[in-house]
C-alpha positions, 0 to 999 in steps of 0.5 A: 477432501477436508484438511486435517492439518492446519498451519499454526497462525503464530507461524504464519504471523512470524513469517509475515513479520520476517517478510516485513523486516526484509521489506524494511531492509530492502527499502533502506538499502534502496537509497537514492538522493533524488528520492529522499521523500517523506513518503518513503519514511512513512512507508517504512514506519508503516511496516515497522508498526505492522511488525509490532502489531502482528507480534502483539496479535500473535503472542498477546495472551494472558491477563492483558490479552484484550488490552494487547489486542486493542492496542495491536488493531489500533496500530494496524489502523495507524499503519494501513492509513500511513501505508495508503498515504505513502503510496499516494503521496509518492505519486502526488495523487493525495490532496491535503483535505483527503489526507486529513480525511484519512487521518480522521477516519483512522482516529474514528476507527481506533475509537470505534474498535476499542468501544466495541471491545469495551461495550460489547466484546464479541469476536464477530462484531470486532472482525466486522468493524475491523473489516469494514474499516480496512475497506474504507482505508483502501478506498482512496487507492482508486486514484492509482487506477482511475486518475489521468496519466497513471502508469500500468504499474500504478494501476496494478498496485491500485488494483492490488489494494482494491483486491485486499479491500474486497477480501476484507469485505467478503470476510465481513460478509461471511462473518455476519451471515454465516457461522464460519470462524473468520478470526486468526486464532481458530484453526480452519481452512479460512484461517490459513487461507486468510493469513496466507493471502495477507502474507502474499498481499503484504509482500506484493504491496512492498514489491509494488512500492519499491517498483513505484520508487524506481518509476519515480526515480527513472522519471526524475532522471529522465527529466534531468537528462532531457530538460533544462532546469531553468527554463523547463524546455528541452536541453541541447542534446534532446533538442538535436535528437528531436530535431534529427528525428523530425528532419528524417520524418519530413525528408521521407515525406518530402515536405518542408519544415522550419525550426529556430535554434538560438 
């Protein structure tokens, strides 16, 4: 049964921006002296920039509509790049040259998108360029899925961003080969589905970052509780615990065991 009612795009975008504000408050509230890292502040800046960008897209009409649209999408390229860098840096999965590559691609995306607006301002071309740029920005999130010693949470977060890249790819393909309206302004089934998916993805991505922060804090606390800072070996408490477990194990097997305690 076809839908005869569509949620206004401005309402969804405003809801999205409220979600971003809640994100900022949650991350700011989650203070921990062991996690005062640049990645956290970078993620905060990414969400703050996204708020400004989406408000510009929602209300950027009138005489300066195209200028606001260009600036807003440019800010989105910046924010998505910062978001990916923050996530990968939090887990030490981003190499210096890859970070430079992401920044360079971000600059190229901004120049390319604004060139499309200036030389051939067609909605479909803007959508295709923007979508493919997002696919490439999110591509490096594969490190959270396929790198060594990744946790289940990291794989889940990485898969979430790859799913977002897949949605962007589908949007670009649909725009190029069909007459379907895939912009955020035209009321259609695709419009509210896309904006709803964007809202869900943004909130899940935020929750994922907060959980990754907690995972990092837990890892550091575990290290502080079990290892000596100076030597990097197990501390006395952990050594006794491990020794007790080994003694019980070999006692049950009736096998000899030797250990040295300094």
